[in-house]
C-alpha positions as CSV (number, residue, x, y, z in Angstrom):
1,P,0.0,0.0,0.0
2,T,1.0,3.6,-0.4
3,C,0.1,6.5,1.8
4,S,-0.3,10.3,1.7
5,A,3.2,10.7,3.1
6,W,4.9,8.7,0.4
7,P,3.4,9.4,-3.1
8,A,3.1,6.3,-5.3
9,P,5.9,6.0,-7.9
10,T,4.9,6.4,-11.4
11,P,5.4,3.5,-13.8
12,A,8.3,5.4,-15.4
13,T,10.2,5.7,-12.1
14,R,9.2,2.6,-10.2
15,R,12.0,0.1,-9.9
16,P,11.1,-3.5,-10.6
17,G,11.4,-5.7,-7.6
18,I,11.0,-2.8,-5.1
19,A,7.7,-2.4,-3.3
20,L,6.5,-0.8,-0.1
21,N,6.3,-3.3,2.7
22,A,2.7,-4.5,2.9
23,S,2.9,-4.9,6.6
24,A,4.2,-1.4,7.2
25,P,2.0,0.9,9.3
26,R,0.0,3.4,7.3
27,A,1.0,7.0,7.9
28,T,-1.9,9.4,8.7
29,M,-0.2,12.7,7.9
30,D,1.7,14.1,5.0
31,I,5.5,14.4,4.8
32,T,5.6,18.1,5.6
33,Q,3.8,17.5,8.9
34,L,6.0,14.6,9.7
35,L,9.1,16.8,9.2
36,V,7.6,19.5,11.4
37,N,6.7,16.9,14.0
38,A,10.2,15.5,13.9
39,Q,11.4,18.9,15.3
40,S,8.7,19.1,18.0
41,P,9.8,19.9,21.5
42,D,7.3,17.1,22.6
43,A,9.3,13.9,22.8
44,N,6.3,11.6,21.9
45,T,5.4,13.6,18.8
46,R,9.0,13.8,17.8
47,Q,9.7,10.0,18.3
48,H,6.5,9.0,16.4
49,A,7.5,11.1,13.4
50,E,11.0,9.7,13.4
51,Q,9.8,6.2,13.7
52,T,7.3,6.7,10.8
53,M,10.0,8.1,8.6
54,E,12.4,5.3,9.5
55,Q,9.8,2.7,8.6
56,A,9.2,4.4,5.3
57,K,13.0,4.5,4.6
58,Q,13.4,0.8,5.4
59,S,10.3,-0.1,3.4
60,N,11.2,1.7,0.2
61,L,14.4,3.7,0.1
62,P,14.1,5.1,-3.4
63,M,10.6,6.5,-2.8
64,F,11.7,7.8,0.5
65,L,14.6,9.8,-1.1
66,I,12.4,10.9,-4.0
67,T,9.7,12.2,-1.6
68,L,12.2,14.1,0.6
69,S,14.1,15.6,-2.3
70,A,10.8,16.8,-3.8
71,E,10.0,18.4,-0.4
72,L,13.4,20.1,-0.4
73,A,12.7,21.6,-3.8
74,N,9.2,22.7,-3.0
75,E,9.2,26.5,-2.5
76,E,5.7,26.4,-1.0
77,K,6.8,24.3,2.0
78,P,8.2,25.6,5.3
79,P,11.9,26.3,5.2
80,E,12.6,24.2,8.4
81,A,10.8,21.2,6.9
82,R,12.8,21.5,3.7
83,R,16.0,21.8,5.6
84,L,15.3,18.7,7.6
85,A,14.3,16.9,4.4
86,G,17.7,17.7,3.0
87,I,19.5,16.7,6.1
88,I,17.8,13.3,6.1
89,V,18.7,12.7,2.4
90,K,22.3,13.7,3.1
91,N,22.5,11.4,6.1
92,S,21.1,8.6,4.0
93,L,24.2,8.9,1.8
94,D,26.8,9.8,4.4
95,G,28.3,7.2,6.7
96,K,30.4,8.0,9.8
97,S,32.5,4.9,9.3
98,A,34.0,3.3,6.2
99,A,31.8,0.2,6.7
100,T,28.6,2.3,7.0
101,Q,29.6,4.4,4.0
102,H,30.1,1.3,1.9
103,E,26.6,0.1,2.8
104,L,25.0,3.5,2.0
105,T,27.0,3.8,-1.2
106,E,25.8,0.3,-2.3
107,A,22.2,1.2,-1.4
108,W,22.4,4.3,-3.6
109,V,24.1,2.6,-6.5
110,T,21.4,-0.1,-6.7
111,I,18.6,2.5,-7.1
112,D,17.1,2.7,-10.5
113,M,18.8,5.2,-12.8
114,A,15.5,7.1,-13.5
115,M,14.8,7.4,-9.8
116,K,18.2,8.7,-9.1
117,Q,17.8,11.2,-11.9
118,Q,14.6,12.4,-10.3
119,I,16.3,12.9,-7.0
120,K,19.2,14.7,-8.6
121,M,16.9,17.0,-10.5
122,S,15.1,18.0,-7.3
123,V,18.2,18.7,-5.2
124,T,20.0,20.6,-7.9
125,S,16.9,22.8,-8.5
126,A,16.8,23.5,-4.8
127,L,20.2,25.2,-5.0
128,G,18.4,28.3,-6.3
129,S,15.9,28.4,-3.5
130,A,15.1,31.8,-1.9
131,A,15.1,29.9,1.5
132,F,18.6,29.9,2.9
133,Q,17.9,26.7,4.9
134,A,16.8,24.8,1.8
135,R,19.6,25.8,-0.5
136,Q,22.2,25.2,2.1
137,A,20.9,21.7,2.6
138,A,20.7,21.2,-1.1
139,A,24.4,22.1,-1.5
140,Q,25.3,19.4,1.0
141,V,23.1,16.7,-0.6
142,V,24.4,17.4,-4.1
143,A,28.0,17.2,-2.8
144,K,27.2,13.8,-1.1
145,I,25.8,12.4,-4.3
146,A,28.8,13.7,-6.2
147,A,31.1,12.1,-3.7
148,I,29.6,8.7,-4.6
149,E,29.1,9.2,-8.3
150,L,32.0,11.2,-9.6
151,P,34.7,8.7,-8.5
152,R,32.6,6.0,-10.4
153,G,32.7,8.1,-13.5
154,E,29.0,9.0,-13.2
155,W,27.1,12.3,-13.2
156,G,29.6,13.7,-15.6
157,E,27.5,16.7,-16.4
158,L,27.4,18.0,-12.8
159,I,30.5,20.2,-12.8
160,D,29.3,21.8,-16.1
161,L,26.0,22.5,-14.5
162,L,27.5,24.0,-11.3
163,T,30.0,26.2,-13.1
164,S,27.2,27.5,-15.4
165,N,25.2,28.3,-12.3
166,V,27.9,30.7,-11.1
167,A,27.6,32.7,-14.3
168,T,23.9,33.5,-13.7
169,Q,22.4,36.6,-12.1
170,N,20.7,34.6,-9.4
171,D,22.7,35.4,-6.2
172,F,20.9,32.6,-4.2
173,L,21.9,30.1,-6.9
174,K,25.5,31.4,-7.1
175,Q,26.0,31.2,-3.4
176,A,24.6,27.7,-2.9
177,T,26.5,26.4,-6.0
178,L,29.8,27.8,-4.7
179,E,29.2,26.2,-1.3
180,C,28.4,23.0,-3.1
181,L,31.6,23.2,-5.2
182,G,33.5,23.8,-1.9
183,Y,32.0,20.7,-0.3
184,I,32.8,18.6,-3.4
185,C,36.4,19.8,-3.4
186,E,36.7,19.0,0.3
187,E,35.4,15.5,-0.1
188,I,36.7,14.2,-3.3
189,E,40.3,13.2,-4.1
190,P,42.0,15.9,-6.3
191,Q,42.8,13.4,-9.1
192,I,39.0,12.8,-9.6
193,L,38.5,16.5,-10.5
194,A,41.8,17.0,-12.3
195,A,40.2,17.2,-15.7
196,K,37.7,19.9,-14.4
197,S,40.1,21.8,-12.2
198,N,40.4,24.8,-14.6
199,Q,36.7,25.0,-14.9
200,V,36.1,24.9,-11.2
201,L,38.9,27.4,-10.4
202,T,37.5,29.9,-13.0
203,A,34.0,29.7,-11.5
204,V,35.4,30.1,-8.0
205,V,37.6,33.0,-8.7
206,Q,34.8,34.6,-10.7
207,G,32.7,34.6,-7.5
208,M,35.6,35.9,-5.4
209,R,36.3,39.1,-7.4
210,K,36.0,42.5,-5.8
211,E,33.4,43.3,-8.5
212,E,31.1,40.8,-6.9
213,T,28.7,42.9,-4.9
214,N,27.0,40.1,-2.9
215,N,29.2,39.3,0.1
216,D,27.5,35.9,0.7
217,V,28.5,34.9,-2.8
218,R,32.0,36.2,-2.3
219,R,32.5,34.4,1.0
220,A,31.1,31.1,-0.4
221,A,33.5,31.4,-3.4
222,T,36.5,32.1,-1.0
223,V,35.7,29.1,1.1
224,A,35.4,27.0,-2.1
225,L,38.8,28.2,-3.2
226,N,40.2,27.1,0.2
227,N,38.8,23.6,-0.4
228,A,40.0,23.6,-4.0
229,L,43.6,24.6,-3.3
230,E,45.1,21.1,-3.2
231,F,44.0,20.2,-6.7
232,V,45.0,23.5,-8.5
233,K,48.7,22.8,-8.3
234,T,49.0,23.0,-12.1
235,N,47.5,26.5,-11.9
236,F,49.8,27.5,-9.2
237,D,52.8,26.4,-11.2
238,N,51.7,28.8,-13.9
239,E,53.0,32.3,-12.9
240,Q,50.3,34.2,-14.7
241,E,47.5,32.1,-13.2
242,R,49.1,32.2,-9.8
243,N,49.4,36.0,-9.9
244,Y,45.7,36.3,-10.7
245,I,44.7,33.9,-7.9
246,M,46.9,35.7,-5.4
247,Q,45.6,39.1,-6.5
248,T,42.0,37.9,-6.0
249,V,42.8,36.5,-2.6
250,C,44.6,39.6,-1.5
251,E,41.7,41.8,-2.7
252,A,39.4,39.6,-0.6
253,C,41.7,40.2,2.4
254,V,40.7,43.9,2.5
255,S,36.9,43.4,2.0
256,E,34.8,45.3,4.4
257,A,32.8,42.1,5.1
258,I,34.4,40.3,8.1
259,A,33.2,36.9,6.8
260,V,34.9,37.5,3.4
261,R,38.1,38.7,5.1
262,S,38.2,35.8,7.5
263,A,37.7,33.2,4.6
264,A,40.4,35.0,2.6
265,Y,43.0,34.8,5.3
266,E,42.1,31.1,5.8
267,C,43.1,30.8,2.1
268,V,46.3,32.7,2.7
269,V,47.2,30.3,5.6
270,K,46.5,27.2,3.4
271,I,48.5,28.7,0.5
272,A,51.4,29.2,2.9
273,G,51.4,25.5,3.8
274,L,50.8,24.1,0.3
275,Y,52.8,26.5,-1.9
276,Y,55.5,28.0,0.4
277,G,58.1,27.9,-2.4
278,K,55.9,30.1,-4.6
279,L,55.4,32.9,-2.0
280,A,58.4,35.1,-2.4
281,P,56.8,37.6,-5.0
282,Y,53.8,38.1,-2.7
283,M,55.5,38.3,0.7
284,Q,55.7,42.1,0.8
285,A,52.0,42.4,0.2
286,L,51.2,39.6,2.6
287,F,53.4,41.3,5.2
288,Q,51.5,44.5,5.0
289,L,48.1,42.9,4.9
290,T,48.7,40.6,7.9
291,F,50.3,43.3,10.0
292,E,47.5,45.7,9.4
293,E,44.9,43.0,10.3
294,I,46.8,42.0,13.5
295,K,47.1,45.6,14.6
296,N,43.6,46.9,13.8
297,G,41.4,44.0,12.6
298,T,38.7,42.1,14.4
299,D,39.8,39.2,16.7
300,Q,38.3,36.6,14.4
301,V,40.2,37.7,11.3
302,A,43.4,38.8,13.2
303,Q,43.7,35.2,14.4
304,Q,44.0,34.0,10.8
305,A,46.6,36.7,10.1
306,V,48.7,35.5,13.0
307,E,48.1,31.9,11.9
308,F,49.7,32.8,8.5
309,W,53.0,33.6,10.3
310,S,52.7,30.4,12.4
311,T,52.3,28.4,9.2
312,I,55.4,30.1,7.7
313,C,57.3,29.3,10.9
314,D,56.2,25.6,10.7
315,E,57.3,25.4,7.1
316,E,60.7,27.0,7.7
317,I,61.4,24.9,10.8
318,E,60.7,21.7,8.8
319,I,62.7,22.9,5.9
320,H,65.7,23.7,8.1
321,L,65.5,20.2,9.6
322,E,65.5,18.7,6.1
323,M,68.4,20.9,5.1
324,E,70.4,19.7,8.2
325,E,69.7,16.1,7.3
326,A,70.7,16.7,3.6
327,R,74.0,18.3,4.8
328,G,74.7,15.2,6.9
329,T,74.2,12.9,4.0
330,G,75.8,15.1,1.4
331,E,72.6,15.3,-0.6
332,S,70.8,18.4,-2.0
333,P,67.7,19.3,0.0
334,D,64.3,19.2,-1.8
335,Q,63.6,22.7,-0.7
336,V,65.6,25.7,0.5
337,S,64.2,28.0,3.2
338,Q,63.4,31.6,2.1
339,D,63.9,32.7,5.8
340,F,60.8,34.9,5.6
341,V,60.5,34.8,9.4
342,K,64.0,35.9,10.1
343,G,63.5,38.8,7.7
344,A,60.3,39.9,9.3
345,M,61.4,39.1,12.9
346,P,62.5,42.7,14.0
347,Y,58.9,43.8,13.2
348,L,57.0,40.6,13.8
349,V,58.1,39.9,17.3
350,P,57.2,43.4,18.7
351,L,53.8,43.1,17.0
352,L,53.2,39.7,18.5
353,L,54.3,40.9,22.0
354,Q,51.8,43.8,21.8
355,T,49.1,41.4,20.6
356,L,49.7,39.2,23.7
357,T,48.2,42.0,25.8
358,K,44.8,41.8,24.1
359,Q,43.5,39.1,26.5
360,D,39.8,39.0,27.5
361,E,39.4,39.1,31.3
362,D,36.1,37.1,31.2
363,Q,37.2,34.7,28.5
364,E,36.1,31.1,28.7
365,D,39.0,28.8,29.6
366,D,38.8,26.8,26.4
367,A,38.2,29.9,24.1
368,W,40.8,30.8,21.5
369,N,41.6,34.5,20.7
370,V,44.2,36.5,19.0
371,A,46.3,36.9,22.1
372,M,46.6,33.1,22.5
373,A,47.3,32.8,18.7
374,A,50.1,35.3,19.2
375,G,51.6,33.3,22.0
376,T,51.7,30.2,19.8
377,A,53.2,32.2,16.9
378,L,55.9,33.7,19.2
379,A,56.9,30.2,20.4
380,L,57.3,29.1,16.7
381,V,59.3,32.3,15.9
382,A,61.6,31.4,18.7
383,Q,62.1,27.9,17.2
384,A,62.6,29.3,13.7
385,C,65.0,32.2,14.6
386,G,66.8,31.0,17.7
387,D,69.0,33.4,19.6
388,G,68.0,36.4,17.6
389,V,64.6,36.5,19.2
390,V,65.9,36.7,22.8
391,P,66.7,40.5,23.0
392,H,63.3,41.5,21.6
393,V,61.4,39.3,24.1
394,M,63.6,40.1,27.1
395,E,63.2,43.8,26.6
396,F,59.4,43.4,26.7
397,V,59.6,41.0,29.7
398,K,61.8,43.4,31.8
399,A,59.6,46.3,31.0
400,N,56.3,44.6,31.9
401,I,56.8,41.7,34.3
402,Q,56.0,44.0,37.3
403,S,53.4,46.1,35.6
404,A,50.3,47.2,37.5
405,D,48.2,45.9,34.7
406,W,47.6,42.2,34.9
407,R,47.5,41.9,31.1
408,F,51.1,43.1,30.8
409,R,52.3,40.9,33.6
410,E,50.6,37.9,32.0
411,A,51.8,38.8,28.5
412,S,55.4,39.1,29.7
413,T,55.2,35.8,31.5
414,L,53.7,34.1,28.4
415,S,56.4,35.6,26.2
416,F,59.2,34.3,28.4
417,G,57.6,30.8,28.5
418,S,57.3,31.0,24.7
419,L,61.0,31.7,24.4
420,L,62.3,28.6,26.1
421,E,62.5,26.3,23.0
422,G,64.6,27.4,20.1
423,P,67.4,29.7,21.4
424,S,70.5,28.0,22.7
425,K,70.9,26.9,26.3
426,E,74.0,29.0,26.6
427,V,72.0,32.1,25.9
428,L,68.9,31.1,27.9
429,A,70.5,29.5,31.0
430,P,71.3,32.7,32.9
431,L,67.9,34.2,32.0
432,V,66.1,31.0,33.2
433,L,68.0,31.1,36.5
434,E,66.9,34.7,37.0
435,A,63.4,33.9,36.0
436,V,62.6,31.0,38.3
437,P,62.2,33.1,41.5
438,I,60.1,35.6,39.6
439,M,57.8,32.8,38.3
440,V,57.5,31.5,41.9
441,T,56.3,34.9,43.0
442,L,53.9,35.2,40.1
443,M,52.3,31.8,41.2
444,R,50.9,33.9,44.0
445,D,49.7,36.8,41.8
446,P,46.2,38.2,42.5
447,S,45.3,37.5,38.9
448,V,44.3,34.0,38.0
449,Q,45.4,34.5,34.5
450,V,48.9,35.4,35.6
451,R,49.1,32.4,38.0
452,D,47.9,30.1,35.3
453,T,50.5,31.3,32.8
454,A,53.3,31.3,35.5
455,G,52.4,27.6,36.1
456,W,52.7,26.9,32.4
457,T,56.0,28.7,32.2
458,I,57.4,26.7,35.1
459,G,56.3,23.6,33.3
460,R,58.1,24.8,30.1
461,I,61.3,25.4,32.2
462,C,61.0,21.8,33.7
463,D,60.5,20.5,30.1
464,H,63.3,22.3,28.3
465,H,65.7,23.4,31.0
466,S,65.3,20.7,33.7
467,E,68.9,20.9,34.7
468,I,68.2,24.4,36.2
469,M,66.1,22.7,38.9
470,Q,69.1,21.0,40.5
471,T,70.9,24.3,40.7
472,Q,71.5,25.8,44.2
473,V,69.5,28.9,45.0
474,P,71.9,31.7,45.9
475,G,72.1,32.2,49.7
476,A,69.5,29.5,50.4
477,G,71.5,26.3,50.5
478,T,68.7,24.4,48.7
479,T,67.9,23.7,45.0
480,Y,65.2,25.3,42.9
481,M,63.4,22.0,42.9
482,H,63.2,22.0,46.7
483,E,61.7,25.5,46.6
484,L,59.0,24.3,44.2
485,I,58.0,20.9,45.8
486,K,58.9,21.2,49.5
487,P,55.9,21.0,51.9
488,G,54.1,24.2,51.4
489,G,56.1,24.8,48.2
490,V,54.6,26.8,45.4
491,L,53.7,23.9,43.2
492,L,52.0,21.8,45.9
493,E,50.0,24.8,47.1
494,A,49.0,25.6,43.5
495,L,47.3,22.2,43.2
496,K,44.7,23.8,45.5
497,D,44.2,26.8,43.2
498,E,41.5,27.2,40.6
499,P,41.3,24.2,38.2
500,R,43.0,26.0,35.3
501,V,46.0,26.8,37.5
502,A,46.1,23.4,39.1
503,H,46.0,21.7,35.6
504,N,49.2,23.6,34.5
505,T,50.8,22.8,37.9
506,C,50.2,19.1,37.3
507,W,51.9,19.5,33.9
508,A,54.9,21.2,35.6
509,I,55.2,18.4,38.2
510,H,54.9,15.8,35.4
511,N,57.8,17.5,33.5
512,L,59.9,17.9,36.7
513,A,59.6,14.2,37.6
514,E,60.0,12.9,34.0
515,A,63.2,14.8,33.6
516,L,64.8,12.9,36.5
517,D,64.8,9.6,34.5
518,V,65.3,7.5,37.6
519,D,66.7,4.0,37.0
520,E,64.7,1.0,38.4
521,T,67.6,-0.1,40.6
522,Q,68.6,3.4,41.7
523,A,68.9,3.6,45.5
524,S,67.6,7.1,45.8
525,S,66.7,10.1,43.7
526,P,66.4,13.9,44.1
527,L,62.6,13.3,44.2
528,S,62.8,10.9,47.2
529,P,62.6,13.4,50.1
530,Y,59.4,14.9,48.6
531,F,57.8,11.7,47.2
532,L,55.0,11.2,49.7
533,D,54.1,14.8,49.9
534,I,53.8,15.1,46.1
535,V,51.8,11.9,45.9
536,R,49.4,13.0,48.7
537,A,48.9,16.4,47.1
538,L,48.2,14.9,43.7
539,V,45.7,12.4,45.1
540,V,43.9,15.2,46.8
541,A,43.8,17.0,43.5
542,T,42.2,14.0,41.8
543,E,39.4,14.0,44.4
544,R,38.5,17.7,44.1
545,S,34.8,18.4,43.5
546,D,35.8,20.5,40.5
547,S,38.3,18.1,39.1
548,A,36.2,17.6,35.9
549,E,37.0,21.2,35.0
550,N,40.0,22.0,32.7
551,N,40.7,18.2,32.5
552,L,42.2,18.5,36.1
553,R,41.4,14.9,37.1
554,A,43.1,13.4,34.1
555,S,46.1,15.7,34.4
556,S,46.4,14.9,38.2
557,Y,46.5,11.2,37.5
558,E,49.0,11.7,34.7
559,A,51.3,13.6,37.0
560,L,50.8,11.0,39.7
561,N,51.7,8.2,37.4
562,T,54.9,10.0,36.3
563,V,55.9,10.6,39.9
564,L,55.2,7.0,40.8
565,S,57.1,5.7,37.8
566,Q,60.2,7.8,38.8
567,S,60.3,6.3,42.3
568,S,63.6,4.9,43.5
569,M,64.3,1.9,45.9
570,D,64.1,4.0,49.0
571,T,60.4,4.9,48.2
572,M,59.3,1.2,47.8
573,P,57.7,1.0,51.3
574,S,55.5,4.0,50.4
575,L,54.7,2.5,47.0
576,R,53.5,-0.7,48.8
577,E,51.2,1.4,51.0
578,I,49.6,3.0,48.0
579,V,48.3,-0.3,46.5
580,P,45.5,-0.9,49.1
581,F,44.5,2.8,48.9
582,L,44.1,2.6,45.1
583,C,42.3,-0.7,45.3
584,E,39.8,0.8,47.7
585,K,39.2,3.8,45.3
586,L,38.7,1.4,42.4
587,E,36.3,-0.7,44.4
588,K,34.2,2.4,45.2
589,T,33.7,3.1,41.5
590,F,31.6,-0.1,41.2
591,A,29.1,1.3,43.7
592,M,28.7,4.7,42.0
593,Q,25.1,5.7,41.3
594,I,24.5,5.7,37.6
595,V,21.4,7.7,36.5
596,S,22.7,9.4,33.4
597,A,25.2,9.0,30.5
598,D,27.4,11.6,32.3
599,D,27.5,9.4,35.4
600,R,28.5,6.4,33.3
601,E,31.2,8.5,31.5
602,E,32.6,9.6,34.8
603,Q,32.7,6.1,36.1
604,N,34.5,4.8,33.0
605,E,37.0,7.7,33.3
606,L,37.7,7.0,36.9
607,Q,38.1,3.2,36.4
608,G,40.4,3.8,33.4
609,L,42.6,6.3,35.3
610,L,42.8,4.1,38.4
611,C,43.7,1.0,36.4
612,G,46.4,3.1,34.7
613,T,47.9,4.1,38.0
614,L,47.7,0.6,39.4
615,Q,49.6,-0.6,36.3
616,V,52.4,1.8,37.1
617,V,52.6,0.8,40.7
618,V,52.4,-2.9,40.0
619,Q,55.1,-2.6,37.3
620,K,57.4,-0.8,39.8
621,L,56.8,-3.3,42.6
622,G,57.5,-6.4,40.5
623,G,57.4,-9.5,42.6
624,E,56.5,-7.5,45.7
625,V,53.0,-7.1,44.3
626,L,52.3,-10.8,45.2
627,P,50.4,-10.1,48.5
628,F,48.0,-7.9,46.6
629,A,47.6,-10.1,43.5
630,D,44.3,-11.8,44.4
631,R,42.5,-8.6,45.3
632,L,43.9,-6.8,42.2
633,M,42.7,-9.7,39.9
634,Q,39.2,-9.6,41.4
635,L,39.0,-5.9,40.8
636,F,40.2,-6.1,37.2
637,L,37.7,-8.9,36.5
638,E,35.0,-6.6,37.8
639,V,36.3,-3.8,35.5
640,F,35.9,-6.2,32.5
641,N,32.1,-6.1,33.2
642,S,32.3,-2.5,31.9
643,K,31.3,-2.0,28.2
644,N,34.0,0.6,27.6
645,A,36.9,-0.5,25.4
646,T,39.4,2.1,26.8
647,V,38.8,0.9,30.4
648,H,39.2,-2.7,29.2
649,E,42.6,-1.8,27.7
650,E,43.8,-0.1,30.8
651,A,42.8,-3.1,32.9
652,L,44.4,-5.6,30.5
653,M,47.7,-3.6,30.7
654,A,47.5,-3.7,34.5
655,V,46.8,-7.4,34.5
656,G,49.9,-7.9,32.2
657,A,52.1,-5.9,34.6
658,G,50.9,-8.0,37.5
659,A,51.5,-11.2,35.6
660,N,55.0,-10.1,34.9
661,G,55.6,-9.1,38.5
662,V,54.6,-12.4,40.1
663,E,56.0,-14.5,37.2
664,R,53.0,-16.7,36.9
665,Q,50.4,-17.4,34.2
666,V,47.2,-15.4,34.6
667,D,44.3,-17.0,32.8
């Protein structure tokens, strides 16, 4: 039987052998109402609509897709219904895994050619819809069909159709078509489109030109170019074509529309990564454009302008490594560095330092802004340029480290931390020695932003200049490490600070312990006098009520594992005492009240983390774990009742460590 929701196929489009399921429940409302109901705030209404559509999909996929694509193309239907119709069609073609994608592809391929043609006609016509929701969904659907058919040598007329759309006067059609071209370029391997690359590029650049008055069209074209850059290598090899592309991109970089400028700078970033060797003729213009945007542009676009210089740094760092390897083997390198960053450094570093002061006081902890982008770029400049960066940064640090404005104290702290990898140890060593006491003081700064960054900087010192920690503090008779991790020391106290500060403190402790590289048979280590105090402080941090924030719980366990793994022979009695404590904590997780998915996730996380810590302890104890072996095995077997693969893996590794320790077969 057919129903009002799913119009009967005509003899011309009905595929032999496909029929609606005779036992399927009969829908009582039309497809538009079903799509509206599927977005209802009422759960029962929503679920009924979803179930009805799923049954129709399973009963007759071709008619299901024909009906929804017709709904998408119907200008008289509500935009939200049309949008959802498009999303459902797209999801019917788009698998999240390779196996699912294969199944969906096969289902599409087996649909009758006439039926597929009907669907394609509907979705391509919807590209010109006046309703933004409909044409945006249509662009995604067309791209999904293209991703299936173009690699198979099918739908050969599609690119011709899309590129001709861009030449029309219909702005809605141009915008959606350019978005569609962008999606296609993003999804399909470059070689599939190689024969049409000139055609696609011409259409895209046409939409990007400054003469284009519709900024939605211009933005869509710029995004499409970004997605197309990987398969226009031949065009970039041609100087005349490359000049025209770069001119068009640079013109878009000065558009008054923020969305266009942002998309244009994203193109510039990608071009820097893909075509570094072709950039020399354009660097003066890009230098001026990016500097102006970083100084005076909006945060969103300025981030991309900073990212351009980060990308240039990445490229030059990699090229210099390749050049070093080539020199070592006597071969010629594939590419030679243009040293753009070294040339720009006297101007770039002061600009980045000033940009560091543009922090937002109320910024979310996981938010990204131009100040953070500048910090990342500065660290890369230090790696690319080495010692030459140091005077520029230290002048800024000395001028601002004691500023009354927290932004300048934080910026100078961050700039010093960013300097610690790249320049030579000979140049940095005296500066780091001088900086450690200052960072300790800043760990008690009234500003949480300053304390957070000071903790990160101490972590960087422990990571890249760990030898400094064994140096004697002038006039104190103790080492810098002692000052940091003694009872009441700044790092142990900072574990009680706000989660973001405590998280960076855990990282600092992890780096400090890891740098010691204690041998298994070593009688004692510099960490031994502080071992129990650090372990206790980290355990307390894992149990904080706010430990879910800023990934504090996981970072606390990671630091704890590193400290335990670096234990020496004189801390073995303490290590044995830890086992029953950890067993009890793991046992308590089995009694956690689980009433939501979040509760289950927290339980899985805790069990995985505790199994990971037990693995470290068991491995260190070796044969001395035998008295605890039965209890541990019972707990790990209980963990295996969990349905979480990550938890299983951690438990298996712990079981393996135990088996090795007691030298017996564990079944």
